C-alpha positions as CSV (number, residue, x, y, z in Angstrom):
1,M,0.1,0.0,0.0
2,N,1.3,3.5,-0.8
3,N,1.8,5.7,2.1
4,T,2.5,8.9,0.4
5,K,0.6,10.6,-2.5
6,T,1.7,13.4,-4.9
7,P,-0.1,14.7,-8.0
8,S,1.9,12.5,-10.2
9,R,1.4,9.3,-8.2
10,Y,-1.5,6.9,-8.1
11,G,-2.3,4.0,-5.8
12,Y,-4.5,3.1,-2.9
13,W,-4.9,3.9,0.8
14,I,-6.8,2.4,3.6
15,H,-8.1,5.0,6.2
16,H,-9.2,3.2,9.3
17,M,-12.2,4.0,11.6
18,D,-12.1,6.8,14.3
19,V,-14.8,5.8,16.7
20,E,-15.0,9.5,17.9
21,D,-16.4,10.6,14.5
22,A,-20.1,11.3,14.3
23,K,-20.3,8.7,11.5
24,P,-17.4,6.3,12.1
25,H,-16.3,4.5,9.0
26,N,-13.4,2.9,7.2
27,R,-12.4,4.1,3.7
28,L,-10.6,2.6,0.8
29,E,-9.3,5.4,-1.5
30,I,-8.0,4.4,-4.9
31,I,-6.7,6.7,-7.8
32,I,-6.6,5.3,-11.2
33,S,-5.2,6.5,-14.5
34,E,-4.5,5.4,-17.9
35,E,-0.7,6.1,-17.3
36,A,1.5,4.0,-15.0
37,T,4.4,5.5,-13.1
38,E,6.0,2.0,-12.6
39,L,7.3,3.4,-9.4
40,H,5.0,1.3,-7.4
41,F,1.7,-0.5,-7.8
42,D,-0.5,1.6,-10.1
43,P,-4.1,0.4,-10.2
44,H,-5.4,0.4,-13.7
45,R,-8.9,-1.1,-13.1
46,V,-10.9,-2.0,-10.0
47,I,-13.4,-4.7,-9.6
48,F,-16.2,-4.6,-7.0
49,S,-18.8,-7.2,-6.1
50,V,-22.4,-5.8,-6.3
51,I,-25.7,-7.5,-6.0
52,S,-28.6,-6.7,-8.3
53,K,-32.0,-8.4,-8.0
54,G,-30.5,-11.3,-5.9
55,E,-27.6,-11.9,-8.5
56,P,-24.0,-11.3,-7.7
57,L,-22.4,-9.1,-10.3
58,H,-19.0,-7.5,-10.9
59,L,-18.5,-3.7,-11.4
60,V,-15.3,-2.9,-13.3
61,V,-14.1,0.6,-12.8
62,T,-11.6,2.1,-15.3
63,H,-10.5,5.6,-16.3
64,P,-12.1,7.5,-17.9
65,W,-15.5,6.8,-16.2
66,H,-18.8,7.9,-17.6
67,L,-21.4,5.7,-15.8
68,K,-23.2,6.1,-12.4
69,K,-21.2,7.6,-9.7
70,T,-22.6,5.7,-6.6
71,Y,-23.1,1.9,-6.0
72,G,-23.9,-0.4,-3.1
73,V,-21.1,-3.0,-2.6
74,S,-21.6,-6.4,-1.3
75,A,-19.4,-8.4,0.9
76,G,-16.4,-9.7,-1.1
77,F,-13.0,-8.8,-2.6
78,V,-12.1,-5.5,-4.2
79,E,-9.6,-6.3,-6.9
80,M,-7.1,-3.8,-8.0
81,I,-5.2,-4.8,-11.2
82,D,-2.3,-2.9,-12.8
83,Q,-1.5,-2.7,-16.4
84,K,0.7,-5.8,-16.2
85,G,-1.9,-7.9,-14.6
86,N,-0.6,-7.7,-11.0
87,K,-3.4,-7.8,-8.4
88,K,-3.9,-6.4,-4.9
89,E,-7.1,-7.5,-2.9
90,V,-9.0,-5.9,-0.1
91,L,-11.8,-7.7,1.7
92,T,-14.9,-5.7,2.3
93,F,-18.1,-6.7,4.3
94,G,-20.2,-4.3,2.3
95,G,-20.4,-0.5,1.9
96,T,-20.9,2.3,-0.7
97,V,-18.5,3.2,-3.5
98,T,-18.5,6.6,-5.1
99,I,-16.6,7.4,-8.2
100,H,-15.1,10.8,-9.0
101,P,-13.9,11.2,-12.6
102,H,-11.4,13.8,-13.5
103,D,-9.6,14.7,-16.7
104,D,-6.4,12.9,-15.9
105,D,-7.5,10.3,-13.3
106,T,-10.5,8.8,-11.5
107,T,-10.8,8.7,-7.7
108,I,-12.7,5.9,-6.0
109,Y,-14.0,5.8,-2.4
110,L,-15.2,2.8,-0.7
111,E,-16.7,3.5,2.7
112,S,-17.9,1.0,5.1
113,E,-18.8,0.7,8.9
114,A,-16.8,-2.6,9.0
115,P,-13.0,-3.0,8.7
116,L,-11.3,-3.2,5.3
117,I,-8.7,-5.9,5.4
118,E,-5.9,-6.2,2.9
119,M,-5.0,-9.7,1.7
120,G,-1.5,-10.3,3.1
121,S,0.8,-13.2,2.4
122,S,0.0,-16.7,3.6
123,L,0.5,-17.7,7.2
124,T,-0.3,-14.3,8.4
125,V,-3.4,-13.4,10.7
126,P,-5.2,-11.3,8.0
127,H,-4.8,-14.1,5.5
128,L,-6.0,-16.7,7.9
129,F,-8.9,-14.5,9.1
130,I,-9.9,-14.1,5.5
131,D,-9.7,-17.7,4.6
132,E,-11.8,-18.6,7.7
133,A,-14.4,-16.0,7.1
134,K,-14.7,-17.4,3.5
135,I,-15.2,-20.9,4.8
136,L,-17.9,-19.6,7.4
137,L,-19.8,-17.8,4.6
138,A,-19.6,-20.9,2.3
139,E,-21.2,-23.0,5.1
140,R,-23.9,-20.5,5.5
141,K,-24.6,-20.4,1.8
142,A,-24.7,-24.3,1.8
143,A,-27.3,-24.0,4.4
144,Y,-29.7,-22.4,2.0
145,K,-29.5,-25.4,-0.2
146,Q,-31.2,-24.7,-3.6
147,D,-32.1,-21.1,-2.6
148,E,-29.0,-19.3,-3.4
149,D,-30.8,-16.3,-4.3
150,Q,-32.1,-15.9,-0.8
151,F,-28.7,-16.2,0.6
152,Y,-27.4,-13.4,-1.7
153,A,-30.4,-11.3,-0.8
154,H,-29.5,-11.6,2.9
155,I,-25.9,-10.9,2.3
156,D,-27.0,-7.6,0.3
157,Q,-29.4,-6.5,3.1
158,A,-27.0,-7.2,5.9
159,A,-25.4,-4.1,7.5
160,P,-21.7,-4.4,7.2
161,A,-21.0,-3.9,10.9
162,A,-23.5,-6.7,11.6
163,L,-21.9,-9.1,9.1
164,Y,-18.4,-8.4,10.4
165,A,-19.5,-8.8,14.1
166,G,-21.2,-12.0,13.4
167,I,-18.2,-13.5,11.7
168,V,-15.9,-12.4,14.4
169,L,-18.1,-13.8,17.1
170,S,-18.6,-17.2,15.3
171,L,-15.0,-17.6,14.5
172,D,-14.1,-16.8,18.1
173,Q,-16.4,-19.5,19.3
174,R,-15.1,-21.9,16.7
175,F,-11.4,-21.5,17.6
176,M,-12.1,-21.5,21.4
177,R,-13.4,-25.0,20.9
178,R,-10.3,-26.4,19.2
179,K,-8.3,-28.2,21.7
180,E,-5.1,-28.3,19.5
181,R,-4.0,-25.2,17.9
182,L,-1.0,-24.3,15.8
183,D,0.9,-21.2,16.6
184,I,-0.9,-19.2,13.8
185,D,-4.2,-20.4,15.1
186,Q,-3.4,-19.0,18.5
187,K,-2.5,-15.8,16.9
188,L,-5.8,-15.6,15.1
189,L,-7.6,-16.4,18.3
190,D,-5.8,-13.6,20.1
191,F,-6.8,-11.2,17.2
192,L,-10.4,-12.5,17.5
193,H,-10.4,-11.8,21.4
194,A,-9.1,-8.3,20.8
195,E,-11.7,-7.5,17.9
196,K,-14.5,-8.8,20.1
197,R,-13.4,-6.6,23.0
198,R,-13.0,-3.6,20.7
199,L,-16.4,-4.1,19.1
200,T,-17.9,-4.6,22.5
201,E,-16.3,-1.6,24.2
202,N,-17.3,0.8,21.3
203,R,-20.8,-0.7,21.1
204,L,-20.4,-1.9,17.5
205,I,-22.2,-5.2,17.9
206,P,-25.9,-5.1,17.2
207,A,-28.0,-6.1,20.1
208,N,-29.5,-9.1,18.2
209,V,-26.2,-10.5,16.8
210,F,-24.4,-13.2,18.6
211,S,-23.1,-15.2,15.6
212,I,-23.1,-15.3,11.8
213,E,-26.5,-17.4,11.8
214,D,-28.1,-14.2,13.2
215,V,-27.2,-12.2,10.1
216,V,-27.3,-14.6,7.0
């Protein structure tokens, strides 16, 4: 992730929630252009997961942009791809994306009440959390059997904060039940404990959410 920005540089930045804000949110900021600086990762196109009429769809944003400026984003990966085909991924639990086209570039903002988690290398806590979250959601999808449209409808309707909290609480319970844990499993459990405590202290867990089953 790029940490500095000048008018000649493009890239992406994750701005984390400040719970003191009137409307606390996390923001993924992406600036794309047709040119590439080749000084760092330069996003050339960005792919979001959106849901329309119960069907999962892909929204591909490029520069220049002439379509709608605002979209609801579903839980899933935001894929940023450069001109060489290299890819960076950020997991979102849903939110709103706004697109601001300019002459030389296009700025994209994804805002969410839930954390935005960048996919790291394997055997890291973020990577393991993402893998376990994917397994959990796949299990929930399987529970809908032949009614996948209903599953996607529930995902689409779920508040990002509730979906994230449900995943954290369910994974915390799941890993607490494991009698044997690898070192990375214990690190994930420590992260889940810390997130559960943070969410509780900041009143970010909806009153009716105790697990993922309460959300989808």
